[in-house]
C-alpha positions in Angstrom: 0.1 0.0 0.0 2.8 2.4 0.8 4.5 2.0 -2.5 1.2 3.4 -4.2 1.9 6.6 -2.3 5.5 6.9 -3.1 6.4 9.5 -5.8 8.9 8.5 -8.6 10.6 11.9 -7.7 10.6 14.7 -5.2 11.1 18.4 -6.1 11.2 21.7 -3.9 9.0 23.2 -6.6 7.9 22.8 -10.2 10.9 25.0 -11.2 13.3 22.5 -9.8 12.1 19.7 -12.1 14.8 18.9 -14.7 12.9 18.9 -18.1 15.9 17.3 -19.9 15.6 14.4 -17.4 11.9 14.2 -18.1 12.5 14.1 -22.0 15.2 11.4 -21.5 12.4 9.3 -19.7 10.3 9.8 -22.7 7.9 12.3 -21.1 6.1 14.4 -23.7 3.2 15.7 -21.4 2.5 17.0 -18.0 -0.7 16.7 -15.9 -0.3 19.2 -13.1 -2.4 20.0 -10.1 -3.2 23.7 -9.6 -3.7 24.7 -5.9 -0.5 24.7 -4.0 1.4 23.1 -6.8 1.4 26.0 -9.5 0.1 28.8 -7.1 -1.2 29.2 -3.6 -4.6 27.8 -3.3 -6.1 31.3 -2.7 -4.3 33.1 -5.7 -6.5 33.6 -8.7 -3.8 34.2 -11.3 -0.5 33.0 -12.4 2.7 34.8 -11.4 5.1 36.0 -14.1 7.5 33.2 -13.2 4.8 30.6 -13.6 3.9 32.1 -17.0 7.4 31.9 -18.1 7.6 28.2 -16.9 4.4 27.3 -18.7 5.6 28.9 -22.0 9.0 27.2 -21.8 7.3 23.9 -21.5 5.1 24.5 -24.4 8.0 25.9 -26.4 9.9 22.6 -25.7 7.1 20.6 -27.1 5.7 19.4 -23.9 1.8 19.3 -23.6 0.2 20.5 -20.4 -3.1 19.9 -18.6 -4.2 21.1 -15.3 -6.2 18.5 -13.4 -7.8 19.8 -10.3 -10.3 18.7 -7.8 -11.5 22.2 -7.4 -14.7 23.7 -9.0 -14.9 24.8 -12.7 -15.1 28.5 -12.0 -11.9 28.4 -10.0 -9.9 26.3 -12.4 -11.3 28.1 -15.5 -10.6 31.6 -14.0 -6.8 30.4 -13.6 -6.4 28.4 -16.6 -8.0 30.3 -19.4 -5.7 33.4 -19.4 -2.7 30.9 -19.5 -4.0 29.0 -22.5 -3.5 25.6 -20.7 -6.1 22.9 -21.0 -7.8 22.0 -17.7 -10.1 19.5 -16.1 -12.0 20.6 -13.1 -13.8 18.4 -10.3 -11.4 15.7 -11.2 -12.1 13.5 -8.1 -8.4 12.6 -7.7 -7.3 10.0 -6.8 -9.6 8.3 -9.2 -7.9 7.6 -12.5 -10.7 8.9 -14.9 -9.5 12.5 -15.1 -5.9 11.5 -15.5 -6.9 9.2 -18.3 -9.0 11.9 -20.0 -6.2 14.3 -19.8 -3.8 11.8 -21.5 -6.3 11.1 -24.2 -6.8 14.8 -24.9 -3.1 15.5 -25.1 -2.9 12.5 -27.7 -0.4 10.7 -25.5 0.2 7.4 -23.8 0.4 6.8 -19.9 4.2 6.3 -20.1 4.7 9.6 -21.9 3.1 11.7 -19.0 4.3 12.9 -15.8 1.9 13.8 -12.9 3.0 16.7 -10.7 1.4 17.7 -7.5 1.6 18.7 -3.9 -0.5 16.0 -2.2 0.3 12.3 -1.8 -3.4 11.2 -1.4 -4.7 12.9 -4.5 -1.9 13.6 -7.0 0.7 10.8 -6.3 -1.8 8.1 -5.5 -3.9 8.9 -8.5 -0.9 9.2 -10.7 0.6 5.9 -9.5 -2.7 4.1 -9.7 -2.9 5.2 -13.4 0.7 4.1 -14.1 2.2 7.5 -14.6 5.6 8.9 -13.7 4.8 10.9 -10.5 6.6 14.0 -9.0 5.7 15.4 -5.5 6.5 19.0 -4.9 6.5 20.9 -1.8 3.4 23.2 -1.4 3.8 26.7 -2.6 1.8 28.0 0.4 1.9 27.0 4.1 -1.9 27.3 4.4 -4.5 25.0 2.8 -8.2 25.0 2.0 -10.4 23.2 4.6 -10.7 20.0 2.7 -6.9 19.8 2.1 -6.1 20.1 5.8 -7.6 16.7 6.5 -5.5 15.2 3.8 -2.3 16.9 5.1 -2.8 15.2 8.5 -3.0 11.8 6.8 -0.1 12.7 4.6 2.0 13.3 7.7 1.4 9.9 9.0 2.3 8.4 5.5 5.5 10.4 5.4 6.5 9.1 8.8 5.8 5.5 7.7 7.7 6.0 4.6 10.7 7.4 6.5 10.5 4.5 9.1 10.6 2.0 6.2 13.5 3.8 4.7 11.4 4.2 1.5 12.1 7.9 1.0 15.3 8.5 -0.8 15.2 5.2 -2.4 13.6 3.8 -5.6 9.8 3.2 -5.5 9.2 -0.5 -5.9 6.3 -1.9 -7.8 5.2 -4.4 -5.3 
């Protein structure tokens, strides 16, 4: 069970992810969470730094889709000005939205990385779908009310992963 919650990679932020390394792994697309992955959960627009990052990914030929559990209005308000495709009300960690995003990008599962700040939604959902998963540190120290519950559970999962010496090693497919 713990293996399904172990990301393939950890990064301090989206900006620390080595895109050359992703391309070497055959990654052609990115499914990314929105809140506390790209911007703080209560920020409505992209930062200039984020806009540059998104543009660089697209210029390098990587396809991007935001997959969020948040409501349509929130995700659309953020995504439309960036020109990035999105799926709202995703019900992560269910696989359906991940599969839809992959299909809409015209890619295969092994060509897509899932990036997010939560183990119980982004990493678990990505791993269940067979994607390459990257866990990033949340960009804000606060969370919406629903996420606070997940964070408590994630703290327990992280302690267990640390106890089992899973963190820092390779994720097994057991």
